[in-house]
Phi, psi and omega in degrees: 000141173247133182238133164255114180230161181249123187288145177242013188278346177209173185286356180289317179066054175306139173263116178245152176252120181242130182251120171261129177231130174053042173073011179227143181295117184257335181197135173239129175228149173101355175273150188260346174219176186293328184297327185291321185293314179303316178298316182299319181289333182279321189284339174265347180255304182217087177299137179229149184225148158289141175249126170242142182204184176229146186229138184286150174233123189312312182253033183228147173276350178257149169270169177256136172282135185232166165205156172291150185282344180205162170308142171245159175307137179306324184292349183269356197296311189293323176292320179303310184302316180294330177293316177298310175308325186278356184289152175234097189257142176244143175289149351281151178238129186249144178313126175104343177296130175286117181257353180202123177261143175050056190302126180049035171075012190269351182091353193252137177268165174245131177242159182274139183253005176208161169275136166226124186253000000 
């Protein structure tokens, strides 16, 4: 299988050709740096994304913004959002607090990115 992707790791935006054989990357062409090759391998075999969202806080008029501490598999995004929608947070929530551990069994925690009192 051949994939054509654009690298998003730096402003150059290299257009890369990636050949995947038996679920593994066999060849990457078109990247101008090593970071591009690493990105191409990850994106074509198991794409991952950071997830950002807002979660209701029960005794506050404001929601709290949250994000995953690391990228999670792209296929888990909708499950992650559903899990976050079911959270029952109580004020105060402080920036850096873990609001959800091991989201969707990925081993990645979700943290608050602001304080809501």
